[in-house]
N, C-alpha and C positions, 0 to 999 in steps of 0.2 A: 315258361313252355304253352307249348304248341299244342292244340288239341284238335279232335275233328269227329262228327258226329256223322255215322250211317245209317241210313234206314233203309231197307227194303222188304218188297212184297209185292206175291202174282195175287191179284182182284180178278172177281169176275167184275166182266163193264157190264155196260146196258149196249142196246141197239148201236143205239145212235153212234156213243164211243168205235163198237165196232167195223162202225161204216162211215169212220171220218178221213175226209183227208189225210194227208201231215202238213198240212197249209193250218188244219183243222187243230191237231193236235199241240203243234207250235203254238197257235194260238193262244188255247188251254194250256200248256206250262206257262208261258207269260205272263197268262194270266193271274193263277197259282203262286210265282214268282212275286209279282206286284204285292199281291196279297200277304205273302210272307217278309216282306218287307228285304227281299233279297235285289241281288242286281244281276244282271243276264246283258254280259256283251259279247258272246258269239251265240250259231246255234249250225246246228245239222239236221238232215234228214233222210231216209229214205224209205221206199215204197220196197215189198218186193212183190215176187211170183212164184205163185198166185196170188198171195193172202198175203197184209201181214205190213206194219209199218213203223220207222223208231222216228223219234224226234231227242234230239240231246240241245241243252242249255249250259255254257258253259259260265260260271256263275262269278263274279268278283270271288265267292268265300268257296267256290269248288267246280260243285256238276248238278245238274237232275235228268237222269234217263228215261224215258219211256219206251217199250217195244210193247210192240199191241199183237198178238195173234186173234185177228177176229174171226175164223176157224172155229177157236174154242171158244170164243166171248173170253178170252182172259189177258192180261195188262202185267207187265214187271215193271217195277219203279224202284228204282235206284237213286239215294238224294246222300249227295255227301258235301256237309258243310263246314269248311273250317274254323276255328276261332282265333285270328291275329294278331287282331287290335282288339277284340270283345267277345264276350259268351255270344254265339251263335245260338244254342242249345234248344234256341223256343222256338228262333224262325224256324228252323229246320224242321223242328212239328208242326210248328203252320201249314209247314207247304206240304210235310204230310200230311194233314187232315183237310186241305184244300185237296190234295189228289186224289184223296181217297173216295170224298164227296163226290168231286167234278168225274168221276169213273166208272165208280159203280154205285152212288147214291147212301152210301153210310161214313161213316166215321170211322165205324167199326176197327178199333187196331189188333183184334186176332191174327190178325194176317199179319202183320210186320212185325221183322224182326230188327230189333235197334243194338249196336256195336259205339262204344265210346271209346277215342283211343289219347292217351297223354302220352305226352314224348319232351 
């Protein structure tokens, strides 16, 4: 049986995050992924004009994406982690918490939505 865990949120971000470069955002994602004991295998970034940036990490376990609207001081986060060889739900939760703290300074889960799919 395959299970997957999907977490998403729209978070209010700090000024430092709003003014980050795509390289900064990518390093933030990589640090949070390492802290959650997940494995990054590829990445992509984009800067938008006049404002905004995105960073995406492909994981052995699936992906994590971060999209920053600097003019609104908000970001969307999308985490998808699959369970092919082991239960990775806790790792997905740790990643969500690490990103919430790094982006907004709070681990409050009120803005997070979760979906678990089994098939």
